[in-house]
C-alpha angles and dihedrals in degrees: 000000000000114000130211103274121226131177105262103170089139088078089069084085085092091064097036101043088106109048105223142138089226113131113187126193118213102221102174151192092222130190117275110110116107087238095058123102092234116211105225116218108228103175143013127199120191125207111174102305094335115107120202116196135184124194141175098262117030106029124224124358135164137207131200096188104059094273099311091120130013130209125212125235131195092267107090102154121120134227096059125165109177146012139188139170142194135167097349096318119112125190130195128187127201136175094300115008145027120233130201135207127194097181100066095274100311093118134011134201127194112251112166138014109209093160117253102006112234103172145000132196135174136191115179104298095348118094136173133192127185131196148150092296100041147285125299134198133215126189095186102056094272102315094117130012139208128196118256113177130349130229130055111319121195103192144356141197138191115216127172106294097345133078122201133197126185129206135173089276111029154010111245122206128200133177101175102042088244113066120052118191130187110262104170135004107236140123095246126210103164149003132209133182134196138144095002096310128109118204128202123204111199141161088273101047140269128330129175139194127205095188104057096274099309090118135012139213123207120221129211094254106097102168126116101277117210098183141352138202134184136201121170110306092346121094120186125195132177125213120173107314096341136091115208126197133200127187098182108056093280099304089123130019131197129196106237103169141015116193097188089232133075110281118214111181143012129197138175126228135186089268104035148308130311127198130177144198125189097293110010141060120216119197135185126193095185102062095273099312093121133008137208123207123219122181114232086245102196104143133148107237125186105186144020126195136165136203121190089273109020140051118211133193136170132212136199107294096330107098134240127333118205132194128183095185101056096270102317090115131016135198122203118221117189102154110142092350105066099130106035129090112236112221109174146019134201135165139208111192108311094341116099122198128199128191123212140191103245109018141043127287113284127206140200127206097183102061096276100309095118131014135203133184118260108237113238094006121140119264133221091039116181099175141019136189134185106209127214090268093051096256112151112222123193124196110206142193108265094338103082122220126336126182141196127204094190105055096274101315093115132016134208125202119224130210096267091095115179099004122127110229121205101175141015124195138178129209130167095339096315127106124216130193137180133190146121095336121080119264131003133310119217133186125196097178102064096278104306097109125030127196125200126229105200115222120177117241134036120343121282105229110164130064144193134166143204114192105305094346115100123190125203123192133193145124091317096051127252130333125194137207118199093191104053096271104320093114133010136207133180120254122216089255110102105166117125100266118205100174143008140200139170140210124178109321093341127096118191128207122201110204137205097242111000106053128223129005132178134199125193099179101064093274100312094117132016134200128200109235102183090123109167094003095080132237100285115068138134114214114198101176140005130199130187117212120170109312096341135088116211124199132192108213139189101248108354093066116217117349130190132199134174109252089225088065092053102047126072112230088203088070088072106098089212093062104034116095111201123221093209145008119275142164116207130208112271117255130247098026122206091035142180122219105334137027139176125244116196125194140164130215123197098204135028115263148105113323128193127187117184136178122219135185124232090272092055096255114147109245101177144346104219096175128033112152147088114284132189120236109282148086121296141187120204124188116218113202108198090187089076091062101043091235122180125227114283147083122317135176132222124202130198122202122185132154093333094317116120132177134164130199137182127243133180128219118202123187 
């Protein structure tokens, strides 16, 4: 079902919408276990080195690295059969209708109902769709449609000046988009076109025409051909599990690859050849001499966790996946936990715990090879934490927080009662929790008593910390505390945040629909760091291990990136050389009792930073010294001056530059 191929590099906007150096690796787990709900790839469309794929589960995705990573689009419906694209327009066909997008896949609208869609192709403003009740034409890129030929059509192709449609009985040829005439009697499975020749793959072999279908030549390959592709002097055909290749117009054919499974499609790119079966992509960069397999890899993962030796992840209802080589290979373990979604991991020494939706906590004492239920442990556990004193905390559905001081042998119930707890976090001796109730819960006595900090809006249910700064994310974005949870203020980041993590001076937010973000100024500014993952991505969990950030995502499985590729070294005040003088708004604001004041000075010299009350009286001089050119951050602690609630001013003076800004203290 080869389509007419056009350069469509403009679609790379998906993967470059967020300018970033971030390069993520999709490390799995991939589908492959007999228990997995395998997404079956039904069609590939190639544009340069960009692959578009539709499947029966997740919708339309694309890859710019030969299937190593996949990016989501706005089309997420299942049961899809075909896709095509041209000049910013993308089309997808399913079991009853074809849909069209004019905004690079962000939104789709239904445009034509040709029955069960079998094929799509586009060439600038020309478009064709085939289905169980015929083929249809469009001369305006799919806005309006006209009937072409009736009956069930298997495949179509647009070549310069001639349109072809193939059925179970014939090849039909058309030059005016109206009248189709029989050109060749064959049961047609696929077309291909290259260098003035159109090729037909049928149940009886391969034929080709050099004159637009007026006459045909039969090749020596007489097998049942499922698909065909052509590039220059090379012709590729698939039959069963085998790929055949001819370099002399089909006079001779050589078997170049056997996948062991039924192959469905074959395509050519600027750098090689790609074939596929239901769940894998095979590609060759040396004209078919050798092939590399890559699993399709679209899997919904909920968690990611790492011990010193093993990486773990969980999927929707299909157990634990385990890798001992950082994601290169995975093993699926579902013994005793086949039908429960695993939501959290934790470890004490060599014992690993996992929490699940509908049963008690399980544990493994052999690095995740086997698992057993923990007697007396809480059930429906969404989150777990091992504190600095080795206490195991469990956040449950509708039963609050429970904890064990002896590795799960006995459990104590806290005062949170019927709350559902989605996340538990520890920083500098304090414990934080978020769940179904509004605001944030904090404990200062090791988890016995929890107090609530009410914050309007949806619950805050994810946490991270940098020194005495604690960040809390949820449906209303991210809040920050500069004093380890005593007071909280909103950050400018308002994306729905599902998970958070931190490393060095960087805090990361994983969002519901827009992927990964990072802040290196305590939440004042945020950058998207999806990089090659595209603009649409749900991140359920993040985990920092060494110099890497791992993320569990909605359809691209577990991804990994070096933290050095996500952070901006220019965010370090010691390395940034300002081009001008500036004084920034303090953060957080309002504050209690401390806030940060950032400023930049272009040239070395004497710098003064003073605090004034609303009447203009000087309250404090927090900086009075020579400074080199650079960017600086000064913390003002109002608690040292016994200030009351109200408005105050801070003034920066440096080398003739002066600027004053307001700030508000709230007790």
